[in-house]
N, C-alpha and C positions, 0 to 999 in steps of 0.2 A: 172602546177609546174612549175612555174621558179626555175631561176638556183641559184639563192640564198637558194631558199627555197629545193633544193636538193644540196647541198654543207653541208646544215647544218644540214640536217635529216644524212647524212653521216660521221659525225662527233660530234654528240651528242651526250652523253654519256649515255644514257640507264643502268638503277639500274636493270639488271636484267631480265628485259624487252624485249623479240626481240619485234621489228619491228608490224609483225604480230598483238598481244596483244594489241601493242599502239595501233594502225589502228584501233583497234576493241572496248578497251575504249575511242578513241575519238568520232567516230557513235555514240557512243549510249546516248542517251540523259537524264539529269538528271528527275529522276525522284520522284511523292510521293505516294508511294503504301500505301496505307489503307485495313488494312485485320481486320476483325472478328476472332477471338479463346476468347471464354468464359475462362477465370481464377475465380477461388475460392480463390486461396490464393497466398501468396508472393513467394511460391514457382513457384509454375504458370507463377506466374508475368518473376522469374529469369529466368525458362524453355524457356521463352519463347521467351525473350530478347534476351540468349544463341541463340537460335537458327540459328540466323541469324544478330547479330554481327558482327559473325564471316567472311560475306560472303565478295567478290569482289564487290568492287565497291559502298559499302554502306557506306554512310559518318555519317548518325544519327538515332537513332531507339528512339521510343518513344512509353512506354509500358501505357493505361490510364486502370487499371485494373476493374476501374465501370460502363467502360464505354464498356469491352471487346473488345478494341477497339488498334490496331498495327500500327502503324505509321513508315513505313521504307523514307527513305530519300538519293538517289545515285541517280549513271549508273551505274540501275539495271532492265532486265526482269521479268515484275512482274509477270508473270506464275511459274515464279525458285521460285520465292521468300515466292508462295504460295505452292507449290509442299513441297520446304525446311521450312516450318512452321508446315506443315502436316507430315510430313514425320519424323522430329525432335519431334516435341512434340504427336507423337502420337493424336495428338484433333481433332476436329473436324472444319478448319479454313474456311471462306468465303472471297472474297470481301468484302469491308466497302456496305452492299445495303439502307442506307441509308445519306436522304438528307435533311437538316436546313426544320423546318417547317411552316419558313416563305416563303420559293420558289415556294412550290404548292398552288395552288390555294383554291381549295380543300382538307384538312387534315383526314377527318374524311370519307370522301368514303373509301366504305369495297376497300381493296386490297393496300392502301396504309395507312392506318392505324395500326399500329402495338400494340399492348401492351407491348410486348416484347422490343421496340426502348430506347435507352435512351431518357432521358428527352429534350426535345427542339430537337425532331428528328422525321422522320414519313420514312415509306421507301418510294425508289425509284421506279419512278411508267414508266421511258423513257422505262426501258424493255417490258412493256407488255406492247399488244397496247388495250386492252379492261380496262384496268383500265384508262390506260394515257387519253384515251376520257372521264373517267368518274373527272378526278381530273383535266382539265384544264377545265375553267371558257368559253363557249359560246360564241357572241359581241350581242347576242339576250341579253345573262343574265347578263354582263357586264351594258347594257343601263339600266336593269329593275335594279339595283343597282346601281349606279349612279343616276339615277330619282330619289328618296329619299332623296340624300343623304347629311351630310350634308355640306360635301365637296364643293360641285359643290354650288354655288350662284345660275344659272338657272334651282335649281332643286325642285320641287314639295312641298310644306307644306300642311302636312296631320295635323289638329288638333280636 
């Protein structure tokens, strides 16, 4: 920290924040926290939105009731956001467990495909080692698939 930085910190007008609080806010990074919460009606949606709206560091709150999804953007701790949603709403909440359908090689493998997932999403297989090995395509499997592909000019043609 240089001399000018030190002087600017001394004479800077803080709007009711102490230096410790400002340094904490500066250290946190902007995060996007996605949480899955079951919402049945507009009242549930309003309750979920209000539970997170007043938190320090929250810059944006998006609620998607059809997907049962809450997206919080801001300088916040993801675990604190999850705990607050659970406490204030009384609902079961978890981090968003789904990824887009296009990112998984085999979306219909047991453990990846989920009937309750929103349209276009499947369960994230990275956390479970048994499921992730099934969901990824092996190199030999990719070779067999590309051998008969229409997009490959050197591919075999069976007629």
